N, C-alpha and C positions, 0 to 999 in steps of 0.2 A: 689614555693611549692616543685618542684622536688629537688631543692638544699637543702631545709630544711629536706625533707624525707631522702635524701642521708646522710646528717649529722647525723640524728638519727640512721640510719642503721649502719654507721661506728662506732658511739659511742656504740651502743648495741653490735655489733660484737667485738669491742675492749675490752669491759668488759669481754665478754666470753673468748676471747683469751688471757687474762692476766694471764693464767695458775692459776687462783684463786683457782682451785681445788687442787693445790699442796700446801703443808705446806709453802714452800718457793716459792714465786711467781716470775717467770721470767718476766721482763719488756719487752714487745713485741717490735719488730723492729720499728713499726709505732709510738712508743712513745719515741723514742730515736733519737736525732738529732746528726748526725755525723759531726765532724770537723777535723778528724784525717789526719795527713800527710802521714801515711803509708797505711791505709786501704781505705780511701775515694777515692784516685785515682784508686785503683784496683776495687772497686765497680762501679766507673764511667766507667771504661773500660768494665766491664761486661754489663753495661747498654747500652753503645754506640756501642760496638763491639760484645761481646759474644752472647748476646740475638739475635740480628739481624742476625749474622752469623749462629746461630743455627736454626733459622727459615728458612734461606736460604738453609741450608743443608737438613732440613726436607722437603723442597720443591723439591730439585733436586734429593733426594734419594727416593722419593715416599711416605714418611711418611704422608704427608698431602693428597696426592692422595688416600691413603688407605681410608681416611674418605669420600672423594668424591665418590669413587667406592662403598663404603658401602651405601652411600646415594642413589646411583643408583641401589643398590642391585645386582651388577654384577661386576666381575673382579677377578684378581689374586693378591695375596699379593705382593706388591712392596718391594723388599728386602728379608731378610732371616728370620727375627724373628717376632713371633706373638705378642711380647710385645713392638713393635715399637710405638704403640699408646701412651704408657706411656711417650715417649720422648716429644711428642707434649704437653702433659699435664704439664710436668715439666717445659718446656720452658714458657708456659703460666703462670705458677706459679711464675717463676722468673720475667717475664714481669709485673705481677701484683704487686709484691713487689717494682719493680722499679718505677711503676706509682705512688705508694704511696710516694716514696722518691722524685721524680721529675716528674711532669706530662708531658706527651708527647701525644698530641692528635692523631698524626699519629699512634703511637704504640697502643693507646687505641682503635682506630677505627679498626686497623688490628686484634687485639685480638678479638673484637666483631665479625668480619667477620669469624674468625676461629670458634668461639663458635657457630655461625649459621650453619657452615658446620658440626660440631660435633652433633648439634641437629638434622640435617637432617639424619645423620648416625644412630641415635638412633632408635631402633625398637619401635613399638607402646606400648609394655608392659614395656619399660624402659631398656631392655637389650642393652648393648653397648660394642661391640667387633668386630672391623672391619673385621677381617679375616673371621669369620663365616658368618657375615651378607652379605658380598660381594659374598659369595658362594664358597670360597676356601676350599679345603679339606686338609689342612696342617696336617702332621702326628702327630703333638703335641696335637691337639685339640680334636680328637675323632669325632664321628658322631653326638653326642648329646651335648647339653649345659652342661658344667661343668663335663663331663665324665672323663676328665683327669686333673681336677683341682688339685688333690692331688699331681701331679707331674709337668707337663710342659706346661699346657695350658695357664697359666698366665692370665686367665680371671679376677679373683679377684685382681690380682696384678695391672692390668691396671685400674680397677675400684678404687682401693685404691689411686693410684696417681691422678685419676680423682677427687676424693673427696678432696684431699689436694689442688689441683689446684683450684677447684670451691670455696672452703671456703676462700682461699687466695685472689681470685679475688673479692669475696664479701667483705672481710675485707678491701681490698685496695680501692675499687671503690664504694661500696654500691650498686652495680647493681646485680640483681638477675638472669640475663639471664643464667649464667652457674650454679649457685646454684640450680635453679629450675630443670635443667636437672639432676643434681646429686641427688636431692630428688626423682625424678622419678625413677632413677636407684636404689637407696638405697631401695625404697619401693618395687621394683621388687625383690631384694635380700630377703626381709622379707617374700615373698611368697614362696621362694625356700628353704631357710636355716633356721634352728632353731630347738628347741625341737619338736620332732614328725615329723620333715621334713627331708630334706637332711642334712647329717653330712659330713664334710670334714675338714681336716687340710690343709689350702691353701699351695700349693707347693712353692710359693714365697710370703712371708709375706709383708705386707704394708697395706692391707685392714683393719687390726686391728687399725692402727694409723688413717687411713682415716675416719673410722666410728666414732671414738671418736671425730674427728674434726667436723663431720657432726652433732653429738649430741650437741656439743658446739655451733654450728652455728644456730641450729634449736630448741634445747630444747627437741627433740624427743628422749626419753630414750630408745626406741626400738633399736636405732642405737648403743648405748652403750652396751646394752644387747647382740646384735649380735656380736659385737667385742669380748666380753668375751666368747661367744659361740664358736667362731673360735679358741680362745686360748685353751679352754677346750677340743676341738676335738683332740688335739695332743696326740700321744702315744697310740691311739686306733687301728690303722691299724696293721695287722699282716704281718710282712715281712719274707721273706724266710730265712734270716740269722739274727743273733743278733749281737750286738756290741762286744760280747765276742769271736766271731769267728775270728780266726787269719787271715784267707784268705778273709774275707768279705770286701766289699767296702762300702764307705759311702752311696752309692745309695741303696745297697742291705739291709742295716740295717735301713734306714730311717734317718740316722744321717745328710745326706746332707741337708735336709729341716727341721731338728730339730723335727722329728716326731718319734724318737726312744723311747721316754718316755713321759709321761704326763709332761706338762710344769713345774708344781710345783716340780717335782722329778728331774729335770735336775740340774746338779751342775757344768757342764763343758761347756765352749764355744766350739762348735763343728760344723762341716759342713760348708756350704757356709756362708761366713762372713757377706755379706749384708743381706741375709735372717735372719741370727741370730740377728744382731743388730736391725733390724726392729721389730723382735719378742720381744726382750727385751724392746724396747722402747714402744711398744704397751702394754706389761705387766705393765710397769711403769705407763702409762696413766690410765689403768683400776684400778691398785692398788690404785692410788691417788683418783680416783673417787668413788671407792667402799670400801676403807679402807681394801683391801684384803692383809692381812699380809703374807699369804702364797706366793703370787706373789713377794712381796718385799723380803722375805727371799730367794727365789729362785734366783732372779736376783743379789742379793748381793753375793751369793755363786758363781754364774757364773762370775760375775765381778772379784772376787778374783782370779779365775782361769785364766781369760783372761789377766788381768793386771799383775798378778803375774808370769805367765808362757808363755804367747803367744802373747805379744805385742812388737813391735819393738821400738827402742829408738825414732823414729819419731812420735810415736803414731799410726803408720800403723798397720793394723791387716790383717790376712789371709796370711800365708806363702806359701800355696800351690797353684800353678797355675792350677793343675789338676782339682780341684773342687772349685777354687777361694775362698779358705777358710782356716780355722784353721787346723793346723797340730798337731802332738803330743806335749806334754809339752816340752818346752825349745828347740824345733827344729825350729830355726830361721835363716835359711841360708841367706847370703847377696846377692850374685849374682842372685840367683833364687827367691829372695823375691818377692811376688806378690803384696801385699799391694794395692789392688785396690782402686782407688780414691773414688768410691762409698762407700767402706767399711770404709774409713776414715770419710766420712760424716756421715755414720751410727754410727760410734763410738762417734762422737760429739753429735748426737741426744740422744744416750743412756746415755752418761756421764752427759749431761746437766740435763736430767730427774732425774738421780741419785742424783745430787746436790739438785734439787727441792724437792725431797722426804726427804732428810736427812740434808741438810744444811752443808755438809762437803766439805771443800775446795779441798780435794784430787781429787774429780771428775772434778772440774774446772781446776785443774792443768793438767789433762789429756785433757780437752777441749783445753786449750791453746797450749799444746804440739802438738796435732793433727792438730789444726788450722794452726799454723805457719809452720809446717814441713810435716805432713802427707797428707794435702789437698792442700795447696797453690801451691805446685810444680806440681799439676795435671793440671794446666792451664799455658800456656806460657805467657810471658810478653806482647805479642801482643794481647792477648785475643781471639785468633782464632786457637791456636794449643794446643793439649791436650796430657796428659798421662793417660793411662788406668791403667797400673801397675807402681809401684814406688820402684824399687829395690835399694839396698844400694851400689851397685858397678857395674861398667862395666869394664871389663878387656880384653886386647887383648890376644887371644890364637891362636897360629899358624897363625898369621896375620889377624885373624878375631875377631871382637868385640863381646864379649858375650852379648847376649840380643839385643833388638831393641831399641838402644839409639837414637831415633828420634821421635820428637813430630809429632802428626798426626792432620790434619785439621778436621778429623771425623773418625768414625769407623763403620763397619757393625753393631756391637753392640755398640751403642753410649749412653748407660746409664750414663756414666761418664760426658761427656760434658753437657748433659741436666741437670744432677744433679748439676753441677757447676753453671749453669744458675740460678737455684733457691736458691742455698745455699749462694752465695756471698752477695746478697742484704739482706739476713736475719741475717748477722753477728751482726748488732747492737743489736739484741734481746738476745745476750749472755752476754752483758756487765754488766747489773744491775739486781738485784733481791730485793725483799722486804718480810719481815714477820712482820706485825704490825708496831711497831715503830723501827724496825731494817731495815736499808738500807745496801745492800751489793754491793760492787764494785768487780766484778769477773774478769774483763779484763781491762787492762790499755790501753784504746783506747780513743783518744780525742773525747769527746761527751758531751751531756747535756740531762738530763731527769728530770722529776718531780715526786713527790710521795705524796700521801695523807696519812698523819700520823694518823689522826682521822677525825671526821666529821667537825672539825673547822680548823685544821692546815694542811697546805701543804708546802712542801719544794722542792727546786730544787738543783741539784748538777751539776756543770759544771766542766768537767775534761779536763785538758790540758796535753798532753802526747807526747813524741817523742819515745815511744816504737816501735820497739824492739831495737833501736839504743842506747837510753839513758834511765837511770832509774829514772830521775827526773820527778815526776808527781805532778801536782797541782790541787787542788779542791777548787772551790768557791761555798759557800753555800748560798742559798737564802731561804727566808721564808715569808709567807704572814702575819705572826704575828709580830707586832712591838715589842712586848716584847720577842720575840724569841720562838723557838719550841724545845722541848726536844726529841731527838731520838738518836739512836746508828748508827754511821757510821762505817761499817765493811769493812776493806780493806784486800783483800786476800793477804796472805803472800806466794809468789811464793816459791815452794820448792827449786828452784835453788839458792836462796840467802843464804841458810845456809846448803847446802850439801844434802838436801832431794830431790835429783835430779829427783826421780821417786816416785810415790805414793806407790810402793811396793819395795821389795828388789831385783827386777829383774835387776836394774842398780844402780850404786853408784858412788860417787866421794870420793876419799881418802884424799884429802887435804881440810879440812873443815875450812872455814874462819868465823871468828866471826863478827857479826854485832851488831850495837847498835846506838842509837841516830839518827834514820833515819826518825822519824816523828816529824813534827812541826805543832803547831796550832797557827796561827797569829804570826809567827816568833819565838815562844817559844817552845823549845824542850820538848816533852812529853814522859814519860816513859811508853811504851806499850809493851806487850808481846803477842806472838802468843797464842790465846785462844784454847780451846779444839777442836773447829771446824776448826782452821787454819786461823784465821783472827786477824788483829790488830783491836780491838774494841774501839772506842772512843765514850763514852756516856756523853753527856753534853747538856746544854741549848745552842742551836745554834742560832746565830743572823745573819741577812742579812749582807753579806760581809765577813763573817768568811772565813779564808783561811787555808787549810791544805796542807802541803808539805810532800811528800813521796819521799825519796831518796833511791831507791833500788840499791844496789851495783851490777854492771854488771861485774861479774867475767868471765874470760875465764877458763873453767873447763875441766879436762880430765875425761871422763866417762868410767867406767869399767862395764862389764857384770857379772851377776851371773855366777859362775864357771860351772854351769850345762849347759850353752849354749856353746856347744863344738866348734861351728864355730867361737866364739869370744875369744877363749883362746889366751892370749898374744896380744890382740888387745885393742886399745883405740879409742874412738870417742871424738870429741871436741864440746863443747857447750858454747855459750856466751849469757847470758840472756835467753830468751825463744827459741833461734835459734840453730839448729844443723848446723854444717859446714862440707863441703866436699871439696876435692881437685878435680879440673877439668882440663882436658887436655889443655884447652886454656891458662891457667896461669902457666903451669908447663912443658914446653918443650914437650908437646904432650903426656906425660905419667904420670900416677899416681900410677900404680901398683907396682912401685919400691921404694916407699917412706917408710922410717922407722923412726918413732918418738921415741925418748927416753922418758922415764917416767918423766925426769926432763926438758923437752922442755918448753921454755917460749915463749909466743905469744905476739906480738904487734898488735894493731888494728888501722885501718885507714879508714876514710870515703872517698869513691870515688864516687862523685856525677855523674860522666859520665859513670860509669860502671853499667850495668844491672839495669838501672833506678835509680841508687843511692843505694849503699850498703856499709856496713862496712865489710872490708876484714880483715883476720887474716894472719899474717906472722910469720914464725919461721925458724930457721936453723935445717935442718934434714939430715939424711943420705939417700942417694939413691944408689941403687946397679945397676950396668950395667954389661952386659955379652956379650962375643963373643963366637965363637965356641971353643976357647981354654981356656978362663978364665972368672972369675967373679971378679969384683972389686967394691969398694964403693968409693963414694965421698961425699962431703958436699956441700949443696946448700940451698938457701932460697926457702921455699915452701910457696905457697899462697893458702888460703882457702876462699871460698865464701859460703854464706848461701845455704843450701841444696835446698831450694825452688826455687832458681834462676838458678839451673843447666839446661843444655841442651837448652840454648837460643842463643848459639853461634856456632852451628854446632854439629857434631857427633865425639865422642872420649871417652877416658877413664874417669872414675869418681870413686871416692872412699870416703866412709864415715867412715869406720873402718880401722885403721892403725896398722900395727904390731909394737911392741916395740923392737923386736929382730928378726933376720933372723933365722927361724927354718927349712926352706926348700925353695927351689927355683923351680919354674915351668919354665922349659926351653922352649923358643919359637923356633920352627923350621923355 
């Protein structure tokens, strides 16, 4: 009986979580079977190493002890930050996804034991925030509940991640032990916040996303209404200074937490990048569920600003380390680039939702770019070392390396490792989407999924891919109807195959290659063109065993920046397929800051199975300059590039992603 009930719960939750409230429905991770040579091993390392390592770190750093102390109603915060509760929630979320992919009783039992501790830490009225409950008087939280929620208490931030974790656990296991705790907490929020009650714009967004997931899991519309209420609270607090004050800081104007204007009046990506992308994702969810056109209009304008003026070629966002966020338009420095791993994950959340609202492939282009370049480098190949920031360059200055070019096993603020835990196993959920009789393939990752076309017809699509190394992708179609099923198979046309290297004019390639004849159906070439949404659309009567072959040309391309990015003048970066490439000390005689590429440089590629778990490297002949106290000279040598995501797995040293095309100045090392 329990097994039947669990199956019903998973089915019910799966229906809710199919993003059916979006016009273009993303197919959730639990409905996609992965067989990919590139991503599957990385997700497996996350399951076997990263999650267990992160639970271990949470244990030895006191994050789990905080819950135990809260249960005892006594203690002092272990660690530094009041948002450490959220790390435990995110790791549980990742563990839940992994349990769905491959069941592990030991992990399942351990998660249940943690949920029991969380339940003991929860106060009788549903409030759940370990720092206050254990009796600590941290300066960020104030003397009363939610007193400083508009800035740094992170009470609602923790609860938002709690809801995401609880609903993921319910989706993956069918068990209600964590979901019931979340319902108790959400019902507590309903007694505190809302029209006629307390109003606040949460200082760190994510509660908006979490409440939507609670609504989807329970059907209780009050949670959706509360999510929208928190969004509507923005821009109502009076700050001492306005955004127009030249000497004002992002904190003094409310820009840091996107509270400087009402949400629907905002047109620029501003402030803390993670907070921002979580807000925009929450607005997208509410827009889809309530048909709120004003929300959609606002996040489209904000996206145009972010993607058109404030995004790195890796898909990374947030140039400023000072406030972990967006800087002024076109100010994208390389050595000091912050590009927090969490911000990359937030960028994927936001862009995926933008696709589901509009069906436009440019948003999935950004997902792909960020996935392979802006996020994947945040985790080491061992699954147990991490990057918080992801700069474009490390250079030796006066004998000292700029920046902290060393992966860490953990951080005092470990939002990024715990975010990696939950993000990696969710990757299958970004591959496919559906709108009625239209099936969309958004990422070329070896996998299989099924789709209900109508009440009588269902189809399956099995994808075989060796992306990002090769562009040959094969699809095998299956259908339950012996006579066949009519539907449209939409294959995303990556911008990098025809020079549309970026979805805005922020970056470009100047050598445009023509492509044609790259799609075959059952061995016969078909003439398809990119449609207005950015897809190869093949509409036909499909029969079981039909084969589609997609041959994406894998060019090595030189990428140029918009001339308004001052730091990239006379510089180029190198991309092959979806991957950005960098030069690293280990392959280039210990130095990369002296490399000069000519605009006519030609690159050869070579797969090296024993390097960095197997990568394609690029090589070219380049000028390098060398100097002594008396002179500067140049020489020619072979330069080797590796994928940017694979950097910093062989020790500490120089790294470079943008390369000069001519020597315009030399920084002399003493």
